[in-house]
VMD Tcl script that draws the C-alpha trace (Angstrom):
set ca {
  {-13.18 -6.41 -19.03}
  {-15.07 -7.41 -15.96}
  {-13.46 -6.68 -12.61}
  {-14.02 -8.89 -9.61}
  {-15.05 -7.34 -6.35}
  {-12.26 -9.18 -4.54}
  {-9.55 -7.53 -6.65}
  {-11.03 -4.07 -6.25}
  {-11.42 -4.60 -2.51}
  {-7.81 -5.79 -2.19}
  {-6.55 -2.75 -4.11}
  {-8.61 -0.48 -1.86}
  {-7.09 -2.11 1.21}
  {-3.56 -1.70 -0.16}
  {-4.26 1.95 -0.97}
  {-5.61 2.49 2.54}
  {-2.49 0.86 4.03}
  {-0.27 3.09 1.85}
  {-2.06 6.18 3.13}
  {-1.78 5.01 6.74}
  {1.92 4.17 6.42}
  {2.65 7.51 4.79}
  {0.76 9.42 7.46}
  {2.48 7.52 10.28}
  {5.90 8.09 8.68}
  {5.28 11.83 8.42}
  {4.02 11.93 12.00}
  {7.06 9.99 13.28}
  {9.39 12.28 11.33}
  {7.77 15.29 12.95}
  {8.54 13.83 16.40}
  {12.13 12.83 15.46}
  {11.53 9.08 15.63}
  {13.68 8.18 12.66}
  {13.73 4.40 13.15}
  {9.95 4.39 13.02}
  {10.08 6.52 9.87}
  {12.31 3.95 8.20}
  {10.00 1.09 9.20}
  {6.93 2.81 7.75}
  {8.80 3.85 4.63}
  {9.92 0.26 4.03}
  {6.36 -0.97 4.55}
  {5.17 1.62 2.05}
  {7.76 0.45 -0.48}
  {6.77 -3.20 0.03}
  {3.10 -2.46 -0.50}
  {3.68 -1.03 -3.97}
  {4.72 -4.34 -5.63}
  {1.79 -6.02 -3.89}
  {-0.57 -3.52 -5.50}
  {1.04 -4.06 -8.90}
  {0.73 -7.83 -8.50}
  {-2.97 -7.57 -7.60}
  {-3.61 -5.20 -10.49}
  {-1.83 -7.40 -13.04}
  {-3.63 -10.48 -11.78}
  {-7.01 -8.75 -12.08}
  {-6.17 -7.27 -15.48}
  {-5.36 -10.68 -16.94}
  {-8.56 -12.37 -15.66}
  {-11.07 -12.79 -18.46}
}
mol new
graphics top color blue
foreach p $ca { graphics top sphere $p radius 0.5 }
foreach p [lrange $ca 0 end-1] q [lrange $ca 1 end] { graphics top cylinder $p $q radius 0.2 }
display resetview
């Protein structure tokens, strides 16, 4: 199974965005900005299927 650099790079970017969204949500929660928390939480939830899609696409490439 050979991985392409593009797929690995895309997964790294999605992971980085997940970390950023999580950190921003925690920071906004600390400062009682609950609308911002919801926005970042929704972005975090939307990034997960994107990561699964990229992974499945890379897994099936032969």
